[in-house]
C-alpha positions in Angstrom: 0.0 0.0 0.0 1.3 3.4 -0.9 2.3 5.5 2.1 0.0 8.5 2.7 1.7 11.9 2.4 2.0 14.5 5.2 -1.1 16.4 4.2 -3.4 13.4 4.1 -2.2 12.1 7.5 -2.4 15.5 9.1 -5.9 16.1 7.8 -7.1 12.8 9.3 -5.4 13.6 12.6 -6.7 17.1 12.9 -10.3 15.8 12.6 -9.9 13.6 15.7 -7.4 15.3 18.0 -4.4 17.4 18.6 -1.0 16.7 17.1 2.5 18.1 17.1 4.9 18.9 14.2 8.6 19.1 14.7 11.0 20.5 12.0 14.8 20.5 12.0 16.0 24.0 11.1 19.7 23.5 10.6 22.5 21.0 10.2 22.6 17.8 8.1 19.0 16.9 8.9 17.6 20.4 7.9 14.1 20.0 6.7 13.5 16.6 8.3 10.2 16.5 10.1 8.2 14.4 12.5 4.4 14.4 13.2 3.2 13.1 16.5 -0.3 12.3 17.7 -0.6 11.6 21.4 3.2 11.1 21.5 2.7 8.4 18.9 4.6 8.6 15.6 2.3 9.4 12.7 4.7 10.4 9.9 7.1 9.7 8.3 7.7 6.0 8.4 11.4 6.5 8.7 12.0 9.8 10.6 15.4 11.4 11.5 17.3 9.6 14.2 17.7 13.0 15.9 14.0 13.6 16.1 13.3 10.0 17.3 15.8 10.4 20.2 14.2 13.7 21.1 10.5 12.5 21.0 10.0 12.7 24.7 11.2 16.3 24.9 9.3 17.3 21.8 6.0 15.8 23.0 6.0 17.8 26.2 6.0 21.2 24.4 2.7 23.2 24.8 3.3 26.2 22.5 5.2 26.9 19.3 8.9 27.4 20.0 12.4 26.4 19.1 13.7 23.4 21.0 17.5 22.5 21.1 18.1 18.8 20.5 21.8 17.8 20.7 22.8 21.4 19.8 20.5 21.6 16.8 17.5 24.0 16.6 14.2 22.3 16.0 10.9 24.2 15.6 8.1 22.5 17.4 4.4 23.4 16.9 1.5 21.8 18.7 -1.4 21.8 16.4 -5.2 21.8 17.1 -8.0 21.6 14.7 -8.4 24.8 12.5 -11.1 27.2 13.3 -14.5 26.5 11.9 -17.5 28.8 12.3 -20.9 27.2 13.0 -23.8 29.6 12.5 -27.2 28.6 13.8 -29.9 30.7 12.2 -30.4 32.4 8.8 -31.6 35.9 9.4 -29.9 39.2 8.3 -27.3 39.1 11.1 -26.4 35.4 10.4 -26.0 36.2 6.7 -23.8 39.2 7.5 -21.7 37.0 9.8 -21.2 34.4 7.0 -20.2 37.1 4.5 -17.6 38.7 6.9 -16.3 35.2 7.8 -15.4 34.7 4.1 -13.3 37.9 4.2 -11.4 36.5 7.3 -10.9 33.1 5.6 -13.0 31.2 8.1 -14.9 28.2 6.7 -18.6 28.3 7.8 -21.1 25.6 8.4 -24.6 27.1 8.7 -27.8 25.5 10.1 -31.4 26.6 9.3 -34.8 24.9 9.4 -36.4 27.2 6.7 -35.6 26.4 3.1 -35.6 30.1 1.9 -33.2 31.2 4.7 -31.0 28.2 4.1 -30.7 29.2 0.5 -29.8 32.8 1.6 -27.0 31.3 3.8 -25.6 29.4 0.8 -25.7 32.5 -1.3 -23.9 34.4 1.4 -21.0 32.0 1.1 -21.4 29.3 3.7 -19.3 26.2 2.7 -21.9 23.9 4.2 -25.6 24.4 4.9 -27.6 21.9 6.9 -31.4 22.2 6.4 -33.7 20.8 9.1 -34.1 20.6 12.9 -31.4 22.5 14.7 -31.1 20.0 17.5 -31.0 17.0 15.1 -28.4 18.5 12.8 -26.2 19.6 15.7 -26.4 16.2 17.3 -25.0 14.7 14.1 -22.4 17.4 13.4 -18.9 16.2 14.3 -17.2 18.6 16.7 -13.7 19.7 17.3 -11.7 22.0 19.6 -11.4 24.6 16.9 -15.2 25.1 16.4 -16.8 28.5 17.1 -20.6 28.5 17.5 -22.7 31.5 17.0 -26.4 31.1 17.8 -28.6 33.6 15.9 -32.0 31.9 15.6 -35.4 33.6 15.5 -36.5 32.6 19.0 -35.7 31.6 22.6 -36.8 28.0 22.2 -34.6 27.5 19.2 -31.6 29.1 21.0 -32.1 26.7 23.9 -32.3 23.7 21.6 -29.1 24.7 19.9 -27.2 25.5 23.1 -28.2 22.2 24.7 -26.5 20.3 21.9 -23.6 22.7 21.5 -22.5 22.6 25.1 -22.0 18.8 24.8 -19.3 19.3 22.1 -15.7 20.3 22.1 -15.4 23.9 21.1 -13.3 27.1 21.5 -16.1 29.7 21.5 -19.9 29.9 21.8 -22.0 33.0 21.7 -25.8 33.7 21.5 -27.5 37.0 20.5 -29.8 37.9 23.4 -30.5 40.7 25.7 -28.9 40.6 29.1 -32.1 39.6 30.8 -32.8 36.8 28.3 -29.2 35.6 28.5 -29.6 35.1 32.2 -32.7 33.1 31.6 -30.9 30.9 29.1 -28.0 30.3 31.5 -30.5 29.4 34.3 -32.3 26.9 32.0 -29.0 25.4 30.8 -27.9 24.8 34.4 -31.2 23.3 35.3 -30.9 20.9 32.3 -27.6 19.6 33.6 -25.0 21.7 31.8 -21.7 22.1 33.7 -21.2 25.5 35.4 -18.0 26.1 33.6 -19.7 25.5 30.2 -22.5 27.9 31.0 -20.0 30.5 32.3 -18.1 30.3 29.0 -21.2 31.4 27.0 -20.8 34.8 25.4 -24.1 36.6 25.7 -24.9 39.3 24.8 -22.7 38.2 21.9 -19.9 40.3 20.4 -17.6 43.1 21.6 -19.3 46.2 22.9 -18.8 48.6 20.0 -22.2 50.1 19.9 -23.2 48.0 16.9 -26.7 48.7 15.4 -26.9 47.3 11.9 -26.6 43.7 10.9 -23.2 44.3 9.5 -22.0 46.1 12.6 -23.3 43.3 14.8 -21.5 40.7 12.6 -18.3 42.8 13.0 -18.6 42.8 16.8 -19.2 39.0 16.8 -16.3 38.1 14.6 -14.0 40.6 16.4 -14.8 38.7 19.7 -14.1 35.4 18.0 -10.7 36.7 16.8 -9.9 38.1 20.2 -10.6 34.7 21.8 -8.7 32.8 19.1 -5.6 35.0 19.5 -5.6 35.1 23.3 -3.6 31.8 23.4 -0.3 30.8 21.6 -0.7 30.0 17.9 -1.7 26.3 18.0 -4.0 26.5 15.0 -3.5 23.7 12.5 -3.4 23.9 8.7 -6.6 25.2 7.3 -8.8 23.1 5.0 -7.7 25.2 2.0 -4.1 24.7 2.8 -4.5 20.9 3.2 -6.4 20.6 -0.1 -3.6 22.4 -2.0 -0.9 20.3 -0.2 -2.8 17.1 -1.0 -3.5 17.9 -4.7 -0.2 19.6 -5.6 3.5 19.4 -4.9 4.6 22.6 -6.7 4.5 24.8 -3.6 6.6 26.1 -0.7 5.5 26.3 2.9 6.7 29.4 4.8 6.4 29.2 8.6 7.3 31.8 11.2 9.6 30.0 13.6 10.8 33.0 15.7 10.1 36.7 16.2 11.4 39.5 18.3 10.1 43.0 18.8 7.0 44.3 16.9 6.9 41.6 14.2 3.4 41.1 12.8 2.6 37.4 13.4 3.6 34.9 16.0 5.5 31.7 15.6 3.5 29.0 13.9 1.9 31.4 11.3 2.0 29.8 7.9 1.8 30.6 4.2 1.7 28.5 1.0 3.4 30.0 -2.1 3.2 28.7 -5.6 5.1 29.6 -8.8 2.6 32.4 -9.5 2.4 33.8 -5.9 0.4 33.4 -2.8 -1.8 30.3 -2.5 -3.1 30.4 1.1 -2.3 31.8 4.5 -0.2 34.7 5.7 3.1 35.4 7.6 2.4 39.1 8.1 1.7 40.9 4.8 3.7 43.9 3.4 7.3 43.7 2.3 7.9 40.7 4.6 5.4 38.6 2.7 6.5 39.9 -0.7 10.1 39.0 0.1 9.1 35.6 1.4 7.1 34.9 -1.8 10.1 35.9 -4.0 12.4 33.6 -2.0 9.8 30.8 -2.3 9.5 31.2 -6.0 13.3 31.1 -6.4 13.4 27.9 -4.4 10.8 26.4 -6.8 12.7 27.5 -9.9 16.1 26.2 -8.6 14.8 23.0 -6.9 16.0 24.0 -3.4 14.3 22.0 -0.7 14.5 24.3 2.3 16.1 27.4 3.8 16.1 29.4 7.0 15.7 33.2 6.4 15.8 36.1 8.8 14.2 39.5 8.2 15.3 42.3 10.6 14.7 46.0 11.1 18.5 46.2 11.4 20.7 46.4 8.4 20.0 47.5 4.8 17.8 46.5 1.9 14.2 45.4 1.8 14.8 42.8 4.4 15.4 45.6 6.9 12.0 47.0 6.3 10.2 43.7 6.4 9.9 43.1 10.1 8.0 46.3 11.3 10.7 47.2 13.8 11.4 43.6 14.9 13.0 40.4 13.6 11.2 37.5 11.9 12.7 34.2 11.1 11.0 32.1 8.5 11.6 28.5 7.5 10.7 27.7 3.9 10.2 24.2 2.7 9.3 22.9 -0.8 6.3 20.7 -1.2 8.1 17.8 -2.7 10.3 17.5 0.4 7.1 16.9 2.5 5.7 14.0 0.6 
């Protein structure tokens, strides 16, 4: 049987649990990688001896960072399931949330029990629309730690049906649009139905940041701003997005650029990723601006010359475009060609 490639194995693992990716940054094993799931080797079948000897040390890391193994720098990134937005309801606010989520690159699964509103959600850009009973569809929807739920139904009964199912699932965020008085009623009913106190306490309601929002678009902005705030309040453990994994599975003609270190006011934290093809950006971001432009240029040169990997530092010190690329700080990127990750 042909061995699965990295993207296929990672996609399967992210759907069921956390994992950890280690990449050798320098020395004879530069570019060699190891993917762990629950401290068990997932990929490749014959990893670097250096990484095998260091598996115990690597498996204990909780946030993206550089680990020193036998004097060699190794970038280690714990990975969780990528963020998915689940929207319950199909009214004007829900449709606005779906549209804005597309701008932010968040895949959306939307639920509605009215055909005409389900069609509107699909038109707004939801990647998946489930038509039917909220409770039944939520009970069948596989959950993951990266899921963010926004409950925007047309009535209290439907909100309660949704929340009763949602609070039984793994998630990173749950919010419901309600007045303060109705939010307290919902919390009381959830506690009475057996929901754990910590789950009820985690409910964001009234939903969204307090920006004085009035229109559907402004409310959607406040909701997604709160989701981004929650997402970015912890170290960057987000896994590879579905769009990245699809590109990585279907093609080999790409370079993966990963932020492995930063100092000062650099734009993105370690673990941020970007896929670059021969014609430019394919998916993701390492910070935008000149940094991203220079990274794309370097990646395209690697593809043209057949170079497998390289470690590049952009700093505010020195001269040239690289000096302007780090916004007053220093960013270290590791670039690796797709063919080297099969």
